[in-house]
Backbone as a chain_set.jsonl record, in Angstrom:
{"seq": "MTTSPTGGLITIDDRLKDIRERYGAGSVVSNFLDTAESELRQAVNDVQIKYGLSPDRALLLR", "coords": {"N": [[-1.154, -3.754, -2.545], [-1.668, -3.748, 0.08], [-0.579, -5.87, 1.297], [1.975, -7.377, 3.091], [5.53, -8.107, 2.64], [5.769, -10.608, 3.776], [3.299, -11.674, 3.592], [1.309, -10.784, 5.295], [-1.426, -8.6, 6.267], [-1.346, -5.13, 5.784], [-1.371, -1.539, 6.185], [-1.708, 0.778, 3.452], [-0.057, 2.951, 3.819], [1.978, 1.929, 5.487], [2.973, -0.018, 3.754], [3.948, 1.458, 1.538], [5.922, 2.929, 2.845], [7.618, 0.826, 3.661], [8.471, -0.183, 1.15], [9.799, 2.059, 0.095], [11.849, 2.341, 1.993], [13.208, -0.044, 1.582], [14.163, 0.133, -1.079], [15.322, 2.647, -1.258], [15.851, 6.22, -1.45], [15.589, 7.928, -4.54], [15.799, 5.696, -6.121], [14.667, 3.723, -8.939], [12.289, 2.441, -8.312], [11.343, 3.844, -6.008], [11.071, 6.364, -7.182], [9.059, 5.782, -9.031], [6.953, 5.221, -7.229], [6.616, 7.757, -6.126], [5.561, 9.074, -8.316], [3.241, 7.59, -8.9], [1.757, 7.365, -6.57], [-0.749, 8.581, -5.773], [-2.578, 7.384, -7.527], [-2.248, 4.692, -6.832], [-3.141, 4.74, -4.172], [-5.798, 5.46, -4.643], [-6.709, 3.204, -6.026], [-6.524, 1.217, -4.034], [-8.382, 2.279, -2.231], [-10.722, 2.157, -3.832], [-11.082, -0.635, -4.106], [-11.433, -1.367, -1.43], [-13.828, -0.025, -0.859], [-15.53, -1.277, -2.716], [-15.68, -3.873, -1.678], [-16.649, -3.405, 0.808], [-14.91, -2.808, 2.912], [-13.118, -1.166, 5.442], [-9.939, 0.411, 5.992], [-9.13, -0.286, 8.62], [-10.823, -2.462, 9.214], [-10.023, -4.274, 7.268], [-7.485, -4.908, 8.187], [-8.137, -6.355, 10.426], [-8.879, -8.788, 9.486], [-6.887, -10.652, 9.336]], "CA": [[-0.544, -2.679, -1.789], [-1.989, -3.918, 1.498], [0.01, -7.146, 1.709], [3.396, -7.227, 3.41], [6.385, -9.097, 1.968], [5.584, -11.929, 4.383], [1.924, -12.108, 3.348], [0.361, -10.2, 6.241], [-2.14, -7.401, 5.835], [-0.829, -3.871, 6.329], [-1.959, -0.362, 5.547], [-0.951, 1.262, 2.297], [1.002, 3.832, 4.341], [3.091, 1.085, 5.918], [3.555, -0.697, 2.587], [4.743, 2.425, 0.783], [7.107, 3.202, 3.664], [8.469, -0.363, 3.568], [9.068, -0.233, -0.19], [10.767, 3.165, -0.023], [13.019, 2.018, 2.824], [13.918, -1.166, 0.967], [14.839, 0.511, -2.319], [16.077, 3.875, -1.082], [15.478, 7.43, -2.19], [16.236, 8.08, -5.833], [15.761, 4.472, -6.928], [13.594, 3.677, -9.936], [11.064, 2.032, -7.623], [10.876, 4.973, -5.203], [10.627, 7.404, -8.114], [7.747, 5.354, -9.535], [5.964, 5.429, -6.168], [6.362, 9.194, -6.041], [4.723, 9.436, -9.455], [1.984, 6.837, -8.95], [1.157, 7.175, -5.243], [-2.173, 8.94, -5.696], [-3.339, 6.36, -8.235], [-2.207, 3.476, -6.02], [-4.049, 4.955, -3.039], [-7.175, 5.42, -5.15], [-7.032, 1.808, -6.341], [-6.776, 0.541, -2.755], [-9.657, 2.801, -1.742], [-11.799, 1.615, -4.665], [-11.278, -2.047, -3.752], [-12.003, -1.425, -0.082], [-15.228, 0.384, -0.971], [-16.263, -2.32, -3.448], [-15.879, -5.035, -0.82], [-17.174, -2.968, 2.089], [-13.859, -2.857, 3.931], [-12.34, 0.014, 5.802], [-8.561, -0.027, 6.252], [-9.058, -0.944, 9.928], [-11.494, -3.758, 9.126], [-9.178, -5.156, 6.459], [-6.405, -5.381, 9.039], [-8.665, -7.304, 11.396], [-9.185, -10.054, 8.815], [-5.699, -11.508, 9.28]], "C": [[-0.892, -2.765, -0.301], [-1.515, -5.274, 2.009], [1.502, -6.941, 1.932], [4.223, -8.258, 2.642], [6.233, -10.511, 2.534], [4.156, -12.436, 4.265], [0.895, -11.572, 4.313], [-0.325, -8.978, 5.663], [-1.568, -6.18, 6.551], [-1.533, -2.712, 5.637], [-1.108, 0.042, 4.342], [0.171, 2.195, 2.75], [2.221, 3.011, 4.749], [3.769, 0.389, 4.743], [4.427, 0.254, 1.776], [6.03, 2.765, 1.532], [8.107, 2.057, 3.555], [9.194, -0.415, 2.223], [10.127, 0.858, -0.341], [12.023, 2.909, 0.804], [13.858, 0.917, 2.184], [14.74, -0.719, -0.241], [15.642, 1.796, -2.225], [15.607, 5.019, -1.956], [16.255, 7.49, -3.496], [16.252, 6.829, -6.683], [14.609, 4.559, -7.934], [12.26, 3.361, -9.253], [10.501, 3.187, -6.796], [10.384, 6.12, -6.084], [9.265, 7.066, -8.703], [6.671, 5.601, -8.482], [5.622, 6.896, -6.017], [5.406, 9.649, -7.14], [3.32, 8.83, -9.358], [1.236, 6.755, -7.623], [-0.327, 7.5, -5.196], [-3.043, 7.903, -6.4], [-3.367, 5.046, -7.456], [-3.156, 3.594, -4.828], [-5.51, 4.884, -3.486], [-7.598, 3.996, -5.47], [-7.331, 1.022, -5.065], [-8.121, 0.982, -2.197], [-10.835, 2.225, -2.516], [-12.11, 0.171, -4.306], [-11.911, -2.169, -2.371], [-13.472, -1.024, -0.09], [-16.047, -0.717, -1.632], [-16.598, -3.502, -2.544], [-16.323, -4.673, 0.59], [-16.175, -3.028, 3.221], [-13.288, -1.483, 4.19], [-10.91, -0.466, 6.016], [-8.437, -0.76, 7.588], [-9.681, -2.33, 9.874], [-10.643, -4.741, 8.326], [-8.043, -5.729, 7.307], [-6.869, -6.416, 10.052], [-8.912, -8.683, 10.784], [-7.988, -10.988, 8.743], [-5.963, -12.872, 9.838]], "O": [[-0.446, -1.93, 0.486], [-1.995, -5.764, 3.031], [2.203, -6.403, 1.075], [3.665, -9.185, 2.056], [6.533, -11.492, 1.853], [3.832, -13.507, 4.78], [-0.29, -11.874, 4.171], [0.141, -8.395, 4.684], [-1.339, -6.199, 7.76], [-2.207, -2.896, 4.624], [0.065, -0.318, 4.244], [1.235, 2.227, 2.132], [3.354, 3.35, 4.404], [4.988, 0.224, 4.732], [5.53, -0.112, 1.37], [7.097, 2.877, 0.928], [9.303, 2.288, 3.378], [10.399, -0.664, 2.174], [11.221, 0.605, -0.847], [13.131, 3.223, 0.369], [15.087, 0.955, 2.244], [15.884, -1.144, -0.407], [16.551, 2.016, -3.026], [15.05, 4.825, -3.037], [17.435, 7.143, -3.546], [16.669, 6.873, -7.84], [13.697, 5.371, -7.783], [11.231, 3.949, -9.584], [9.307, 3.477, -6.875], [9.39, 6.77, -5.761], [8.414, 7.942, -8.859], [5.603, 6.126, -8.795], [4.461, 7.245, -5.803], [4.549, 10.504, -6.917], [2.332, 9.482, -9.695], [0.177, 6.13, -7.559], [-1.094, 6.733, -4.614], [-4.129, 7.578, -5.92], [-4.391, 4.363, -7.424], [-3.887, 2.654, -4.515], [-6.353, 4.318, -2.79], [-8.742, 3.622, -5.209], [-8.286, 0.246, -5.023], [-8.911, 0.155, -1.743], [-11.841, 1.845, -1.918], [-13.277, -0.207, -4.213], [-12.816, -2.978, -2.165], [-14.278, -1.634, 0.611], [-17.134, -1.052, -1.162], [-17.687, -4.068, -2.64], [-16.368, -5.533, 1.47], [-16.548, -3.272, 4.369], [-13.01, -0.728, 3.258], [-10.698, -1.664, 6.206], [-7.714, -1.752, 7.68], [-9.127, -3.278, 10.431], [-10.558, -5.917, 8.679], [-7.683, -6.897, 7.162], [-6.084, -7.259, 10.487], [-9.134, -9.647, 11.516], [-8.089, -12.046, 8.121], [-5.064, -13.712, 9.864]]}, "num_chains": 1, "name": "protein.A"}
């Protein structure tokens, strides 16, 4: 959730925005994101904590 379609590092906010723009409101994918967003954010947070990365630091590792 922090990798762009081209392989770059991005924030989860930017990734979710990108996915929603690509698939459009009301799509199965956007509906899934609406349902799972809190769990996806928690998973990203858990990984960043486990590896000692803040969102800003992760972006600097490009």
